[in-house]
C-alpha positions as CSV (number, residue, x, y, z in Angstrom):
1,X,-8.6,5.1,25.3
2,X,-10.6,8.2,25.1
3,X,-9.5,8.9,29.0
4,X,-6.1,8.6,28.2
5,X,-6.5,11.0,24.9
6,X,-8.8,13.3,26.6
7,X,-11.2,15.7,25.2
8,X,-9.2,17.4,22.2
9,X,-10.1,20.2,20.1
10,X,-7.2,20.3,17.6
11,X,-7.7,22.6,14.5
12,X,-7.2,19.8,11.6
13,X,-9.2,21.5,8.8
14,X,-7.4,24.6,9.7
15,X,-4.1,23.1,8.7
16,X,-5.5,22.2,5.8
17,X,-3.3,24.4,3.7
18,X,0.0,22.6,4.9
19,X,-1.7,19.3,4.2
20,X,-2.4,19.8,0.7
21,X,1.4,21.0,0.2
22,X,2.4,17.5,1.7
23,X,0.0,15.6,-0.2
24,X,1.0,17.3,-3.3
25,X,4.5,16.0,-2.7
26,X,3.4,12.5,-2.1
27,X,1.2,12.1,-5.0
28,X,4.0,13.8,-7.0
29,X,6.0,11.0,-5.7
30,X,3.5,8.4,-6.9
31,X,3.1,10.1,-10.6
32,X,7.2,9.6,-11.1
33,X,6.8,6.3,-9.7
34,X,4.2,5.1,-12.4
35,X,6.1,6.6,-15.0
36,X,9.4,4.5,-14.1
37,X,7.0,1.2,-13.6
38,X,6.0,2.0,-17.0
39,X,9.3,2.5,-18.4
40,X,10.6,-0.4,-16.4
41,X,13.1,1.6,-14.6
42,X,11.8,0.9,-11.3
43,X,12.7,-2.5,-9.8
44,X,10.2,-4.3,-10.9
45,X,9.8,-8.2,-9.4
46,X,9.8,-11.2,-12.2
47,X,5.6,-10.8,-11.5
48,X,5.7,-7.6,-13.7
49,X,9.6,-7.6,-15.5
50,X,9.7,-11.3,-16.3
51,X,12.3,-13.9,-14.9
52,X,12.8,-16.9,-13.6
53,X,12.6,-17.9,-9.6
54,X,14.4,-20.8,-8.4
55,X,14.0,-21.7,-4.6
56,X,16.7,-24.4,-3.5
57,X,16.9,-26.0,0.0
58,X,20.3,-27.1,0.7
59,X,21.1,-29.5,3.5
60,X,23.4,-26.5,5.4
61,X,22.5,-23.1,5.0
62,X,24.3,-21.1,2.1
63,X,26.5,-17.9,2.6
64,X,25.0,-15.3,0.5
65,X,28.3,-13.8,-1.0
66,X,29.3,-17.3,-1.8
67,X,25.9,-17.7,-3.5
68,X,26.2,-14.4,-5.4
69,X,30.1,-15.6,-6.6
70,X,28.5,-19.0,-7.8
71,X,26.4,-16.9,-10.0
72,X,28.3,-14.6,-11.2
73,X,30.5,-17.2,-12.5
74,X,27.6,-18.5,-14.5
75,X,27.1,-14.6,-16.0
76,X,23.6,-14.4,-14.1
77,X,22.6,-11.2,-12.5
78,X,20.2,-12.4,-9.6
79,X,18.6,-11.3,-6.4
80,X,18.9,-13.7,-3.3
81,X,16.9,-14.2,-0.8
82,X,17.3,-16.8,2.5
83,X,14.9,-17.8,5.1
84,X,15.6,-16.9,8.7
85,X,15.8,-20.3,10.4
86,X,16.1,-22.6,7.4
87,X,18.3,-23.6,4.5
88,X,16.4,-22.2,1.8
89,X,17.4,-20.0,-0.9
90,X,15.4,-17.8,-3.1
91,X,16.9,-17.1,-7.1
92,X,15.3,-14.7,-8.9
93,X,16.6,-13.8,-12.2
94,X,14.9,-10.8,-14.2
95,X,14.7,-10.3,-17.5
96,X,11.7,-11.9,-19.8
97,X,14.2,-12.7,-22.1
98,X,15.8,-15.2,-20.0
99,X,12.8,-17.3,-20.8
100,X,13.9,-20.8,-22.7
101,X,17.3,-20.3,-21.8
102,X,17.2,-22.6,-19.1
103,X,18.2,-20.5,-16.4
104,X,16.1,-22.8,-13.8
105,X,18.8,-25.9,-14.9
106,X,21.7,-23.4,-15.1
107,X,21.4,-22.2,-11.3
108,X,20.7,-25.9,-10.2
109,X,23.8,-27.1,-12.2
110,X,25.7,-24.7,-10.8
111,X,25.2,-24.9,-7.3
112,X,25.4,-28.6,-7.4
113,X,28.8,-28.3,-9.3
114,X,30.5,-25.3,-6.5
115,X,28.9,-26.9,-3.2
116,X,29.2,-30.9,-4.1
117,X,29.2,-31.2,-0.3
118,X,25.8,-29.6,0.2
119,X,23.0,-31.2,-1.2
120,X,19.8,-29.7,-2.1
121,X,16.4,-30.6,-3.4
122,X,14.2,-28.1,-5.7
123,X,11.2,-26.6,-4.0
124,X,10.0,-24.6,-6.7
125,X,11.0,-23.6,-10.1
126,X,9.1,-20.4,-11.8
127,X,9.1,-18.6,-15.2
128,X,6.9,-15.4,-16.0
129,X,7.4,-14.3,-19.4
130,X,7.2,-10.6,-21.0
131,X,3.8,-11.0,-22.1
132,X,2.3,-12.4,-19.0
133,X,4.2,-9.5,-16.8
134,X,3.1,-6.9,-19.0
135,X,-0.7,-8.5,-18.5
136,X,-0.5,-8.4,-14.9
137,X,0.4,-4.8,-14.8
138,X,-2.2,-3.7,-16.9
139,X,-4.3,-6.1,-14.6
140,X,-3.0,-4.5,-11.4
141,X,-4.0,-0.9,-12.5
142,X,-7.4,-2.0,-13.6
143,X,-8.1,-3.7,-10.1
144,X,-7.1,-0.3,-8.4
145,X,-9.2,1.8,-10.5
146,X,-12.4,-0.3,-10.5
147,X,-12.0,-0.2,-6.5
148,X,-11.7,3.7,-6.5
149,X,-15.0,3.4,-8.5
150,X,-16.3,1.3,-6.2
151,X,-15.6,3.6,-3.5
152,X,-17.2,6.7,-5.1
153,X,-20.3,4.5,-5.8
154,X,-20.6,3.4,-2.6
155,X,-19.8,6.6,-0.5
156,X,-22.1,8.7,-2.7
157,X,-25.0,6.4,-2.0
158,X,-24.1,6.4,1.8
159,X,-23.6,10.2,1.8
160,X,-23.7,12.2,-1.3
161,X,-21.3,12.5,-4.2
162,X,-19.1,15.1,-3.1
163,X,-18.3,13.0,0.0
164,X,-17.6,9.9,-2.6
165,X,-15.3,11.8,-4.7
166,X,-13.4,13.0,-1.8
167,X,-12.8,9.4,-0.7
168,X,-11.9,8.1,-3.9
169,X,-9.7,10.7,-4.3
170,X,-8.3,10.5,-0.5
171,X,-7.6,6.4,-1.3
172,X,-6.0,7.4,-4.7
173,X,-3.6,9.6,-2.9
174,X,-2.8,6.7,-0.4
175,X,-2.3,4.3,-3.1
176,X,0.4,6.9,-5.1
177,X,2.0,8.0,-1.9
178,X,2.5,4.5,-0.7
179,X,3.8,3.4,-4.4
180,X,6.2,6.5,-4.6
181,X,7.7,5.9,-1.3
182,X,8.5,2.4,-2.0
183,X,9.9,2.8,-5.6
184,X,12.1,6.0,-3.9
185,X,13.5,3.7,-1.5
186,X,14.2,1.4,-4.1
187,X,12.0,-1.6,-3.2
188,X,10.6,-4.4,-5.3
189,X,7.5,-3.9,-7.1
190,X,5.6,-7.3,-7.4
191,X,2.0,-8.6,-6.7
192,X,2.7,-8.5,-2.9
193,X,3.2,-4.8,-3.2
194,X,-0.4,-4.6,-4.9
195,X,-1.9,-6.7,-2.8
196,X,-0.7,-4.4,0.0
197,X,-1.9,-1.3,-2.0
198,X,-5.7,-2.7,-2.0
199,X,-5.4,-3.4,1.5
200,X,-4.8,-0.2,2.4
201,X,-7.2,1.2,0.1
202,X,-9.6,-0.6,2.1
203,X,-8.8,0.2,5.7
204,X,-8.4,4.2,4.6
205,X,-11.8,3.4,3.3
206,X,-13.5,2.4,6.2
207,X,-11.5,5.1,8.1
208,X,-12.7,7.9,6.0
209,X,-16.4,6.2,6.3
210,X,-16.2,7.0,10.6
211,X,-14.7,10.2,10.0
212,X,-17.8,11.1,7.5
213,X,-20.6,9.3,9.7
214,X,-19.5,11.3,12.7
215,X,-19.5,14.6,10.7
216,X,-23.1,13.7,9.2
217,X,-24.3,13.0,12.5
218,X,-23.0,16.5,13.7
219,X,-25.1,18.3,10.5
220,X,-28.2,16.9,12.1
221,X,-27.6,18.2,15.6
222,X,-24.8,21.3,15.4
223,X,-27.3,23.7,13.4
224,X,-25.6,27.2,14.2
225,X,-22.2,26.0,13.3
226,X,-19.8,26.5,10.4
227,X,-19.2,23.5,8.1
228,X,-15.5,23.5,9.0
229,X,-16.5,23.8,12.7
230,X,-18.7,20.7,12.4
231,X,-15.7,19.0,10.7
232,X,-13.3,19.4,13.0
233,X,-15.8,18.4,16.3
234,X,-16.4,15.3,14.1
235,X,-12.9,14.3,13.4
236,X,-11.8,15.3,17.6
237,X,-15.0,13.0,18.5
238,X,-13.6,9.9,16.5
239,X,-9.6,10.4,17.1
240,X,-9.7,8.2,20.4
241,X,-11.5,5.5,18.3
242,X,-8.7,6.1,15.3
243,X,-5.5,5.9,17.8
244,X,-6.8,2.6,19.3
245,X,-7.2,0.9,15.6
246,X,-4.2,2.4,14.2
247,X,-1.7,2.0,16.9
248,X,-2.9,-1.3,17.8
249,X,-2.6,-2.4,14.0
250,X,0.5,-0.9,13.2
251,X,2.3,-2.8,16.8
252,X,1.4,-5.9,14.8
253,X,3.2,-4.5,11.5
254,X,5.9,-3.5,13.5
255,X,6.7,-6.9,14.8
256,X,6.2,-8.5,11.5
257,X,8.4,-6.0,9.8
258,X,11.0,-6.7,12.4
259,X,10.8,-10.3,13.2
260,X,8.6,-11.5,10.1
261,X,11.5,-12.6,8.0
262,X,12.4,-11.8,4.6
263,X,9.3,-12.9,2.9
264,X,6.9,-10.9,4.8
265,X,9.3,-8.0,5.6
266,X,8.1,-5.7,2.5
267,X,4.6,-6.8,2.7
268,X,5.0,-5.8,6.5
269,X,6.6,-2.5,5.6
270,X,4.1,-1.4,3.0
271,X,1.3,-2.2,5.3
272,X,2.8,-0.1,7.8
273,X,3.4,3.1,6.0
274,X,0.1,2.6,4.4
275,X,-2.1,2.5,7.7
276,X,0.0,5.7,8.9
277,X,-0.8,7.4,5.7
278,X,-4.1,6.1,5.4
279,X,-4.9,7.8,8.6
280,X,-3.3,11.0,8.0
281,X,-5.5,11.2,4.7
282,X,-8.8,10.3,6.6
283,X,-8.4,13.4,8.5
284,X,-6.6,15.7,6.4
285,X,-7.2,15.0,2.9
286,X,-10.7,13.6,2.5
287,X,-12.4,15.9,5.1
288,X,-10.6,19.1,3.5
289,X,-11.6,18.2,0.1
290,X,-15.3,18.1,1.1
291,X,-15.0,21.5,2.8
292,X,-12.8,23.2,0.0
293,X,-15.4,21.8,-2.6
294,X,-18.3,23.3,-0.7
295,X,-16.7,26.7,0.3
296,X,-15.6,27.0,-3.5
297,X,-19.2,26.1,-4.7
298,X,-22.4,27.0,-3.1
299,X,-20.9,27.4,0.5
300,X,-23.9,26.3,1.8
301,X,-23.5,23.2,4.1
302,X,-24.7,19.9,2.8
303,X,-28.0,18.6,3.8
304,X,-27.7,15.4,6.1
305,X,-30.2,12.4,4.8
306,X,-33.1,11.6,7.2
307,X,-32.5,8.9,10.3
308,X,-33.6,6.0,8.1
309,X,-30.2,6.5,6.7
310,X,-27.4,3.6,7.5
311,X,-25.7,3.7,10.7
312,X,-22.1,3.3,11.4
313,X,-20.9,-0.2,12.0
């Protein structure tokens, strides 16, 4: 891949002001998304808002418009999802206030009465109350916060404190950006999205560690150069590796997004967007924050640890 890319000399650090503006917009979107989630004005799944989920397996596929008509006659507002290649239908009625109203039984009775010639079996019925939904929101937020604390500790031990803080900020930037874009697009916020957020956090951290490790190696070897030059050189040196990793990962995710079915679509889309954002933040956010920190404080180069330090995996 390096032969295809060739030797590059891109001034990544020279473009950091533009990157900060773009990242600022993404972070604002993420903060707005958090407010909308907290006020229940976002498209929350039943994992967070509470509600009832019923999955029916019909003898023959049911048209989505017909299913909506049947449910509207019962005064039920629901999100419908079918499964490509099957006759299964997933009905999700949001709202914790539906618990105790036997929504699952109402859905089953409605379809049984409206489609007597298309029998079905019940695959699952799940009810999530508002208390559990609120608890899941808090637990999801706590999981993300604890992961960021772990990142700071890990990078601080492997490099130094400023590198750890920069890596944590970059990871938090990725989480906010992905969350903000999903809420902006009206996508459902559920536990699968939380899973993708944590996955992207780990992916971005791995990419950031690779970049930081190359910068650390160059700090030992390139004594006559400025920190900005050393960072640019390190990023350009791992550019080929990142393209191989990111593009092959994105190729799989594009396939899952297009042909993975309704169940995997949003999850794969979140990972696809997250990989792109994570790669961008490793180059333009994490490294730029370290450089700005040094430029605004002692203006001296960081001191690389000795040769006994852990080596890049």
